[in-house]
PDBQT receptor file of N, H, CA, C and O in Angstrom, charges set to zero:
ATOM      1  N   MET A   1       0.859  -1.183   0.000  1.00  0.00    +0.000 N 
ATOM      2  CA  MET A   1       0.000   0.000   0.000  1.00  0.00    +0.000 C 
ATOM      3  C   MET A   1       0.904   1.245   0.000  1.00  0.00    +0.000 C 
ATOM      4  O   MET A   1       1.704   1.451   0.913  1.00  0.00    +0.000 OA
ATOM      5  N   VAL A   2       0.757   2.040  -1.016  1.00  0.00    +0.000 N 
ATOM      6  H   VAL A   2       0.107   1.873  -1.758  1.00  0.00    +0.000 HD
ATOM      7  CA  VAL A   2       1.598   3.223  -1.180  1.00  0.00    +0.000 C 
ATOM      8  C   VAL A   2       0.796   4.464  -0.793  1.00  0.00    +0.000 C 
ATOM      9  O   VAL A   2      -0.335   4.658  -1.237  1.00  0.00    +0.000 OA
ATOM     10  N   GLN A   3       1.408   5.294   0.041  1.00  0.00    +0.000 N 
ATOM     11  H   GLN A   3       2.328   5.137   0.402  1.00  0.00    +0.000 HD
ATOM     12  CA  GLN A   3       0.752   6.544   0.423  1.00  0.00    +0.000 C 
ATOM     13  C   GLN A   3       1.140   7.638  -0.562  1.00  0.00    +0.000 C 
ATOM     14  O   GLN A   3       2.249   7.657  -1.096  1.00  0.00    +0.000 OA
ATOM     15  N   THR A   4       0.215   8.532  -0.783  1.00  0.00    +0.000 N 
ATOM     16  H   THR A   4      -0.686   8.517  -0.350  1.00  0.00    +0.000 HD
ATOM     17  CA  THR A   4       0.508   9.654  -1.662  1.00  0.00    +0.000 C 
ATOM     18  C   THR A   4       1.321  10.699  -0.913  1.00  0.00    +0.000 C 
ATOM     19  O   THR A   4       1.393  10.687   0.316  1.00  0.00    +0.000 OA
ATOM     20  N   ALA A   5       1.925  11.594  -1.666  1.00  0.00    +0.000 N 
ATOM     21  H   ALA A   5       1.867  11.604  -2.664  1.00  0.00    +0.000 HD
ATOM     22  CA  ALA A   5       2.727  12.659  -1.055  1.00  0.00    +0.000 C 
ATOM     23  C   ALA A   5       1.852  13.553  -0.179  1.00  0.00    +0.000 C 
ATOM     24  O   ALA A   5       2.299  14.028   0.865  1.00  0.00    +0.000 OA
ATOM     25  N   ALA A   6       0.612  13.784  -0.598  1.00  0.00    +0.000 N 
ATOM     26  H   ALA A   6       0.249  13.399  -1.446  1.00  0.00    +0.000 HD
ATOM     27  CA  ALA A   6      -0.292  14.628   0.189  1.00  0.00    +0.000 C 
ATOM     28  C   ALA A   6      -0.615  13.976   1.531  1.00  0.00    +0.000 C 
ATOM     29  O   ALA A   6      -0.685  14.654   2.556  1.00  0.00    +0.000 OA
ATOM     30  N   ALA A   7      -0.810  12.669   1.521  1.00  0.00    +0.000 N 
ATOM     31  H   ALA A   7      -0.753  12.118   0.688  1.00  0.00    +0.000 HD
ATOM     32  CA  ALA A   7      -1.110  11.969   2.769  1.00  0.00    +0.000 C 
ATOM     33  C   ALA A   7       0.082  12.024   3.712  1.00  0.00    +0.000 C 
ATOM     34  O   ALA A   7      -0.083  12.230   4.914  1.00  0.00    +0.000 OA
ATOM     35  N   MET A   8       1.280  11.842   3.172  1.00  0.00    +0.000 N 
ATOM     36  H   MET A   8       1.414  11.675   2.195  1.00  0.00    +0.000 HD
ATOM     37  CA  MET A   8       2.469  11.905   4.016  1.00  0.00    +0.000 C 
ATOM     38  C   MET A   8       2.685  13.319   4.572  1.00  0.00    +0.000 C 
ATOM     39  O   MET A   8       3.100  13.486   5.719  1.00  0.00    +0.000 OA
ATOM     40  N   GLU A   9       2.402  14.315   3.761  1.00  0.00    +0.000 N 
ATOM     41  H   GLU A   9       2.064  14.179   2.829  1.00  0.00    +0.000 HD
ATOM     42  CA  GLU A   9       2.553  15.695   4.220  1.00  0.00    +0.000 C 
ATOM     43  C   GLU A   9       1.559  16.009   5.332  1.00  0.00    +0.000 C 
ATOM     44  O   GLU A   9       1.901  16.686   6.302  1.00  0.00    +0.000 OA
ATOM     45  N   PHE A  10       0.341  15.524   5.193  1.00  0.00    +0.000 N 
ATOM     46  H   PHE A  10       0.063  14.975   4.405  1.00  0.00    +0.000 HD
ATOM     47  CA  PHE A  10      -0.666  15.718   6.236  1.00  0.00    +0.000 C 
ATOM     48  C   PHE A  10      -0.233  15.020   7.525  1.00  0.00    +0.000 C 
ATOM     49  O   PHE A  10      -0.341  15.587   8.612  1.00  0.00    +0.000 OA
ATOM     50  N   TYR A  11       0.257  13.793   7.395  1.00  0.00    +0.000 N 
ATOM     51  H   TYR A  11       0.345  13.332   6.512  1.00  0.00    +0.000 HD
ATOM     52  CA  TYR A  11       0.706  13.019   8.556  1.00  0.00    +0.000 C 
ATOM     53  C   TYR A  11       1.838  13.735   9.279  1.00  0.00    +0.000 C 
ATOM     54  O   TYR A  11       1.813  13.856  10.504  1.00  0.00    +0.000 OA
ATOM     55  N   ASN A  12       2.819  14.206   8.542  1.00  0.00    +0.000 N 
ATOM     56  H   ASN A  12       2.839  14.108   7.547  1.00  0.00    +0.000 HD
ATOM     57  CA  ASN A  12       3.942  14.918   9.142  1.00  0.00    +0.000 C 
ATOM     58  C   ASN A  12       3.483  16.229   9.786  1.00  0.00    +0.000 C 
ATOM     59  O   ASN A  12       3.955  16.587  10.865  1.00  0.00    +0.000 OA
ATOM     60  N   GLY A  13       2.572  16.939   9.133  1.00  0.00    +0.000 N 
ATOM     61  H   GLY A  13       2.189  16.648   8.256  1.00  0.00    +0.000 HD
ATOM     62  CA  GLY A  13       2.035  18.174   9.689  1.00  0.00    +0.000 C 
ATOM     63  C   GLY A  13       1.240  17.940  10.958  1.00  0.00    +0.000 C 
ATOM     64  O   GLY A  13       1.242  18.770  11.867  1.00  0.00    +0.000 OA
ATOM     65  N   TYR A  14       0.560  16.800  11.014  1.00  0.00    +0.000 N 
ATOM     66  H   TYR A  14       0.559  16.126  10.276  1.00  0.00    +0.000 HD
ATOM     67  CA  TYR A  14      -0.216  16.452  12.215  1.00  0.00    +0.000 C 
ATOM     68  C   TYR A  14       0.692  16.321  13.427  1.00  0.00    +0.000 C 
ATOM     69  O   TYR A  14       0.376  16.833  14.500  1.00  0.00    +0.000 OA
ATOM     70  N   TRP A  15       1.812  15.643  13.262  1.00  0.00    +0.000 N 
ATOM     71  H   TRP A  15       2.069  15.227  12.390  1.00  0.00    +0.000 HD
ATOM     72  CA  TRP A  15       2.724  15.457  14.386  1.00  0.00    +0.000 C 
ATOM     73  C   TRP A  15       3.492  16.730  14.710  1.00  0.00    +0.000 C 
ATOM     74  O   TRP A  15       3.792  16.984  15.877  1.00  0.00    +0.000 OA
ATOM     75  N   VAL A  16       3.815  17.533  13.708  1.00  0.00    +0.000 N 
ATOM     76  H   VAL A  16       3.572  17.327  12.760  1.00  0.00    +0.000 HD
ATOM     77  CA  VAL A  16       4.554  18.779  13.962  1.00  0.00    +0.000 C 
ATOM     78  C   VAL A  16       3.698  19.754  14.764  1.00  0.00    +0.000 C 
ATOM     79  O   VAL A  16       4.209  20.466  15.629  1.00  0.00    +0.000 OA
ATOM     80  N   ASN A  17       2.397  19.788  14.479  1.00  0.00    +0.000 N 
ATOM     81  H   ASN A  17       1.982  19.210  13.776  1.00  0.00    +0.000 HD
ATOM     82  CA  ASN A  17       1.500  20.739  15.144  1.00  0.00    +0.000 C 
ATOM     83  C   ASN A  17       0.879  20.179  16.422  1.00  0.00    +0.000 C 
ATOM     84  O   ASN A  17      -0.059  20.767  16.960  1.00  0.00    +0.000 OA
ATOM     85  N   SER A  18       1.380  19.074  16.903  1.00  0.00    +0.000 N 
ATOM     86  H   SER A  18       2.142  18.597  16.466  1.00  0.00    +0.000 HD
ATOM     87  CA  SER A  18       0.823  18.458  18.098  1.00  0.00    +0.000 C 
ATOM     88  C   SER A  18       1.165  19.287  19.338  1.00  0.00    +0.000 C 
ATOM     89  O   SER A  18       2.148  20.027  19.365  1.00  0.00    +0.000 OA
ATOM     90  N   TYR A  19       0.324  19.138  20.359  1.00  0.00    +0.000 N 
ATOM     91  H   TYR A  19      -0.475  18.536  20.337  1.00  0.00    +0.000 HD
ATOM     92  CA  TYR A  19       0.565  19.839  21.621  1.00  0.00    +0.000 C 
ATOM     93  C   TYR A  19       1.705  19.204  22.409  1.00  0.00    +0.000 C 
ATOM     94  O   TYR A  19       2.350  19.867  23.221  1.00  0.00    +0.000 OA
ATOM     95  N   LEU A  20       1.948  17.925  22.167  1.00  0.00    +0.000 N 
ATOM     96  H   LEU A  20       1.424  17.387  21.507  1.00  0.00    +0.000 HD
ATOM     97  CA  LEU A  20       2.976  17.205  22.923  1.00  0.00    +0.000 C 
ATOM     98  C   LEU A  20       4.330  17.321  22.229  1.00  0.00    +0.000 C 
ATOM     99  O   LEU A  20       4.394  17.327  20.999  1.00  0.00    +0.000 OA
ATOM    100  N   PRO A  21       5.389  17.412  22.985  1.00  0.00    +0.000 N 
ATOM    101  CA  PRO A  21       6.715  17.459  22.363  1.00  0.00    +0.000 C 
ATOM    102  C   PRO A  21       7.099  16.097  21.806  1.00  0.00    +0.000 C 
ATOM    103  O   PRO A  21       6.910  15.077  22.469  1.00  0.00    +0.000 OA
ATOM    104  N   ALA A  22       7.633  16.076  20.603  1.00  0.00    +0.000 N 
ATOM    105  H   ALA A  22       7.786  16.905  20.065  1.00  0.00    +0.000 HD
ATOM    106  CA  ALA A  22       8.052  14.841  19.921  1.00  0.00    +0.000 C 
ATOM    107  C   ALA A  22       6.934  13.807  19.939  1.00  0.00    +0.000 C 
ATOM    108  O   ALA A  22       7.169  12.651  20.293  1.00  0.00    +0.000 OA
ATOM    109  N   ALA A  23       5.735  14.202  19.568  1.00  0.00    +0.000 N 
ATOM    110  H   ALA A  23       5.545  15.141  19.281  1.00  0.00    +0.000 HD
ATOM    111  CA  ALA A  23       4.571  13.331  19.663  1.00  0.00    +0.000 C 
ATOM    112  C   ALA A  23       4.692  12.099  18.781  1.00  0.00    +0.000 C 
ATOM    113  O   ALA A  23       4.087  11.067  19.073  1.00  0.00    +0.000 OA
ATOM    114  N   ASP A  24       5.472  12.193  17.697  1.00  0.00    +0.000 N 
ATOM    115  H   ASP A  24       5.963  13.031  17.459  1.00  0.00    +0.000 HD
ATOM    116  CA  ASP A  24       5.605  11.036  16.824  1.00  0.00    +0.000 C 
ATOM    117  C   ASP A  24       6.379   9.912  17.500  1.00  0.00    +0.000 C 
ATOM    118  O   ASP A  24       6.246   8.756  17.101  1.00  0.00    +0.000 OA
ATOM    119  N   VAL A  25       7.177  10.218  18.504  1.00  0.00    +0.000 N 
ATOM    120  H   VAL A  25       7.286  11.158  18.828  1.00  0.00    +0.000 HD
ATOM    121  CA  VAL A  25       7.927   9.210  19.248  1.00  0.00    +0.000 C 
ATOM    122  C   VAL A  25       7.290   8.960  20.608  1.00  0.00    +0.000 C 
ATOM    123  O   VAL A  25       7.378   7.857  21.146  1.00  0.00    +0.000 OA
ATOM    124  N   LEU A  26       6.646   9.987  21.165  1.00  0.00    +0.000 N 
ATOM    125  H   LEU A  26       6.574  10.884  20.728  1.00  0.00    +0.000 HD
ATOM    126  CA  LEU A  26       6.111   9.898  22.522  1.00  0.00    +0.000 C 
ATOM    127  C   LEU A  26       5.075   8.796  22.667  1.00  0.00    +0.000 C 
ATOM    128  O   LEU A  26       5.025   8.142  23.709  1.00  0.00    +0.000 OA
ATOM    129  N   TRP A  27       4.245   8.572  21.651  1.00  0.00    +0.000 N 
ATOM    130  H   TRP A  27       4.286   9.103  20.805  1.00  0.00    +0.000 HD
ATOM    131  CA  TRP A  27       3.215   7.543  21.786  1.00  0.00    +0.000 C 
ATOM    132  C   TRP A  27       3.841   6.159  21.920  1.00  0.00    +0.000 C 
ATOM    133  O   TRP A  27       3.302   5.305  22.625  1.00  0.00    +0.000 OA
ATOM    134  N   MET A  28       4.966   5.926  21.258  1.00  0.00    +0.000 N 
ATOM    135  H   MET A  28       5.404   6.620  20.686  1.00  0.00    +0.000 HD
ATOM    136  CA  MET A  28       5.642   4.633  21.398  1.00  0.00    +0.000 C 
ATOM    137  C   MET A  28       6.234   4.476  22.799  1.00  0.00    +0.000 C 
ATOM    138  O   MET A  28       6.205   3.389  23.375  1.00  0.00    +0.000 OA
ATOM    139  N   VAL A  29       6.769   5.569  23.338  1.00  0.00    +0.000 N 
ATOM    140  H   VAL A  29       6.793   6.452  22.870  1.00  0.00    +0.000 HD
ATOM    141  CA  VAL A  29       7.328   5.534  24.691  1.00  0.00    +0.000 C 
ATOM    142  C   VAL A  29       6.218   5.260  25.705  1.00  0.00    +0.000 C 
ATOM    143  O   VAL A  29       6.413   4.492  26.646  1.00  0.00    +0.000 OA
ATOM    144  N   VAL A  30       5.075   5.876  25.519  1.00  0.00    +0.000 N 
ATOM    145  H   VAL A  30       4.917   6.500  24.754  1.00  0.00    +0.000 HD
ATOM    146  CA  VAL A  30       3.948   5.665  26.435  1.00  0.00    +0.000 C 
ATOM    147  C   VAL A  30       3.501   4.207  26.398  1.00  0.00    +0.000 C 
ATOM    148  O   VAL A  30       3.219   3.623  27.444  1.00  0.00    +0.000 OA
ATOM    149  N   ILE A  31       3.434   3.615  25.212  1.00  0.00    +0.000 N 
ATOM    150  H   ILE A  31       3.664   4.090  24.363  1.00  0.00    +0.000 HD
ATOM    151  CA  ILE A  31       3.043   2.211  25.095  1.00  0.00    +0.000 C 
ATOM    152  C   ILE A  31       4.042   1.314  25.815  1.00  0.00    +0.000 C 
ATOM    153  O   ILE A  31       3.647   0.371  26.502  1.00  0.00    +0.000 OA
ATOM    154  N   LEU A  32       5.324   1.597  25.665  1.00  0.00    +0.000 N 
ATOM    155  H   LEU A  32       5.645   2.363  25.108  1.00  0.00    +0.000 HD
ATOM    156  CA  LEU A  32       6.341   0.794  26.349  1.00  0.00    +0.000 C 
ATOM    157  C   LEU A  32       6.225   0.922  27.867  1.00  0.00    +0.000 C 
ATOM    158  O   LEU A  32       6.365  -0.068  28.585  1.00  0.00    +0.000 OA
ATOM    159  N   ILE A  33       5.972   2.127  28.355  1.00  0.00    +0.000 N 
ATOM    160  H   ILE A  33       5.859   2.931  27.772  1.00  0.00    +0.000 HD
ATOM    161  CA  ILE A  33       5.826   2.340  29.795  1.00  0.00    +0.000 C 
ATOM    162  C   ILE A  33       4.620   1.581  30.328  1.00  0.00    +0.000 C 
ATOM    163  O   ILE A  33       4.700   0.954  31.384  1.00  0.00    +0.000 OA
ATOM    164  N   VAL A  34       3.502   1.631  29.607  1.00  0.00    +0.000 N 
ATOM    165  H   VAL A  34       3.437   2.141  28.749  1.00  0.00    +0.000 HD
ATOM    166  CA  VAL A  34       2.298   0.910  30.035  1.00  0.00    +0.000 C 
ATOM    167  C   VAL A  34       2.553  -0.592  30.021  1.00  0.00    +0.000 C 
ATOM    168  O   VAL A  34       2.100  -1.300  30.920  1.00  0.00    +0.000 OA
ATOM    169  N   ALA A  35       3.270  -1.089  29.015  1.00  0.00    +0.000 N 
ATOM    170  H   ALA A  35       3.638  -0.513  28.284  1.00  0.00    +0.000 HD
ATOM    171  CA  ALA A  35       3.577  -2.515  28.947  1.00  0.00    +0.000 C 
ATOM    172  C   ALA A  35       4.467  -2.934  30.116  1.00  0.00    +0.000 C 
ATOM    173  O   ALA A  35       4.246  -3.987  30.714  1.00  0.00    +0.000 OA
ATOM    174  N   LEU A  36       5.464  -2.124  30.443  1.00  0.00    +0.000 N 
ATOM    175  H   LEU A  36       5.644  -1.268  29.957  1.00  0.00    +0.000 HD
ATOM    176  CA  LEU A  36       6.331  -2.448  31.577  1.00  0.00    +0.000 C 
ATOM    177  C   LEU A  36       5.558  -2.433  32.893  1.00  0.00    +0.000 C 
ATOM    178  O   LEU A  36       5.777  -3.286  33.753  1.00  0.00    +0.000 OA
ATOM    179  N   LEU A  37       4.662  -1.471  33.049  1.00  0.00    +0.000 N 
ATOM    180  H   LEU A  37       4.484  -0.778  32.350  1.00  0.00    +0.000 HD
ATOM    181  CA  LEU A  37       3.829  -1.435  34.253  1.00  0.00    +0.000 C 
ATOM    182  C   LEU A  37       2.939  -2.673  34.347  1.00  0.00    +0.000 C 
ATOM    183  O   LEU A  37       2.760  -3.234  35.428  1.00  0.00    +0.000 OA
ATOM    184  N   ALA A  38       2.387  -3.093  33.220  1.00  0.00    +0.000 N 
ATOM    185  H   ALA A  38       2.533  -2.637  32.342  1.00  0.00    +0.000 HD
ATOM    186  CA  ALA A  38       1.535  -4.282  33.216  1.00  0.00    +0.000 C 
ATOM    187  C   ALA A  38       2.338  -5.525  33.582  1.00  0.00    +0.000 C 
ATOM    188  O   ALA A  38       1.856  -6.372  34.334  1.00  0.00    +0.000 OA
ATOM    189  N   LEU A  39       3.551  -5.645  33.061  1.00  0.00    +0.000 N 
ATOM    190  H   LEU A  39       3.943  -4.957  32.449  1.00  0.00    +0.000 HD
ATOM    191  CA  LEU A  39       4.393  -6.791  33.417  1.00  0.00    +0.000 C 
ATOM    192  C   LEU A  39       4.744  -6.771  34.900  1.00  0.00    +0.000 C 
ATOM    193  O   LEU A  39       4.734  -7.813  35.555  1.00  0.00    +0.000 OA
ATOM    194  N   TRP A  40       5.050  -5.606  35.427  1.00  0.00    +0.000 N 
ATOM    195  H   TRP A  40       5.059  -4.759  34.896  1.00  0.00    +0.000 HD
ATOM    196  CA  TRP A  40       5.377  -5.489  36.845  1.00  0.00    +0.000 C 
ATOM    197  C   TRP A  40       4.175  -5.868  37.711  1.00  0.00    +0.000 C 
ATOM    198  O   TRP A  40       4.314  -6.581  38.705  1.00  0.00    +0.000 OA
ATOM    199  N   GLN A  41       2.992  -5.381  37.322  1.00  0.00    +0.000 N 
ATOM    200  H   GLN A  41       2.878  -4.802  36.514  1.00  0.00    +0.000 HD
ATOM    201  CA  GLN A  41       1.786  -5.701  38.081  1.00  0.00    +0.000 C 
ATOM    202  C   GLN A  41       1.497  -7.204  38.028  1.00  0.00    +0.000 C 
ATOM    203  O   GLN A  41       1.128  -7.797  39.042  1.00  0.00    +0.000 OA
ATOM    204  N   ALA A  42       1.662  -7.819  36.862  1.00  0.00    +0.000 N 
ATOM    205  H   ALA A  42       1.962  -7.338  36.039  1.00  0.00    +0.000 HD
ATOM    206  CA  ALA A  42       1.420  -9.251  36.736  1.00  0.00    +0.000 C 
ATOM    207  C   ALA A  42       2.428 -10.029  37.583  1.00  0.00    +0.000 C 
ATOM    208  O   ALA A  42       2.071 -11.024  38.214  1.00  0.00    +0.000 OA
ATOM    209  N   ARG A  43       3.653  -9.590  37.599  1.00  0.00    +0.000 N 
ATOM    210  H   ARG A  43       3.943  -8.781  37.087  1.00  0.00    +0.000 HD
ATOM    211  CA  ARG A  43       4.683 -10.276  38.394  1.00  0.00    +0.000 C 
ATOM    212  C   ARG A  43       4.384 -10.184  39.890  1.00  0.00    +0.000 C 
ATOM    213  O   ARG A  43       4.495 -11.176  40.610  1.00  0.00    +0.000 OA
ATOM    214  N   THR A  44       4.010  -9.013  40.347  1.00  0.00    +0.000 N 
ATOM    215  H   THR A  44       3.919  -8.208  39.762  1.00  0.00    +0.000 HD
ATOM    216  CA  THR A  44       3.706  -8.860  41.776  1.00  0.00    +0.000 C 
ATOM    217  C   THR A  44       2.435  -9.633  42.147  1.00  0.00    +0.000 C 
ATOM    218  O   THR A  44       2.330 -10.159  43.255  1.00  0.00    +0.000 OA
ATOM    219  N   PHE A  45       1.480  -9.700  41.230  1.00  0.00    +0.000 N 
ATOM    220  H   PHE A  45       1.565  -9.273  40.330  1.00  0.00    +0.000 HD
ATOM    221  CA  PHE A  45       0.241 -10.438  41.492  1.00  0.00    +0.000 C 
ATOM    222  C   PHE A  45       0.525 -11.929  41.607  1.00  0.00    +0.000 C 
ATOM    223  O   PHE A  45       0.024 -12.588  42.517  1.00  0.00    +0.000 OA
ATOM    224  N   VAL A  46       1.330 -12.466  40.687  1.00  0.00    +0.000 N 
ATOM    225  H   VAL A  46       1.737 -11.930  39.947  1.00  0.00    +0.000 HD
ATOM    226  CA  VAL A  46       1.623 -13.906  40.696  1.00  0.00    +0.000 C 
ATOM    227  C   VAL A  46       2.491 -14.272  41.887  1.00  0.00    +0.000 C 
ATOM    228  O   VAL A  46       2.361 -15.370  42.429  1.00  0.00    +0.000 OA
ATOM    229  N   SER A  47       3.373 -13.377  42.304  1.00  0.00    +0.000 N 
ATOM    230  H   SER A  47       3.479 -12.485  41.864  1.00  0.00    +0.000 HD
ATOM    231  CA  SER A  47       4.267 -13.710  43.405  1.00  0.00    +0.000 C 
ATOM    232  C   SER A  47       3.542 -13.797  44.759  1.00  0.00    +0.000 C 
ATOM    233  O   SER A  47       4.124 -14.271  45.734  1.00  0.00    +0.000 OA
ATOM    234  N   LYS A  48       2.307 -13.356  44.828  1.00  0.00    +0.000 N 
ATOM    235  H   LYS A  48       1.834 -12.971  44.036  1.00  0.00    +0.000 HD
ATOM    236  CA  LYS A  48       1.558 -13.425  46.077  1.00  0.00    +0.000 C 
ATOM    237  C   LYS A  48       1.003 -14.816  46.328  1.00  0.00    +0.000 C 
ATOM    238  O   LYS A  48       0.519 -15.091  47.426  1.00  0.00    +0.000 OA
ATOM    239  N   PHE A  49       1.060 -15.703  45.334  1.00  0.00    +0.000 N 
ATOM    240  H   PHE A  49       1.453 -15.479  44.442  1.00  0.00    +0.000 HD
ATOM    241  CA  PHE A  49       0.488 -17.048  45.492  1.00  0.00    +0.000 C 
ATOM    242  C   PHE A  49       1.556 -18.061  45.780  1.00  0.00    +0.000 C 
ATOM    243  O   PHE A  49       1.256 -19.244  45.942  1.00  0.00    +0.000 OA
TER     244      PHE A  49
């Protein structure tokens, strides 16, 4: 699936005009943090048994 130049320009403009700093990378960092928290919670939950 090939994106057009207009679609890529819109996508890049969306992230540039975001309220969050480095929003194009920040969402991946947030997902990793949530995943690590979930693993930690699962580990502490299982260790209680």
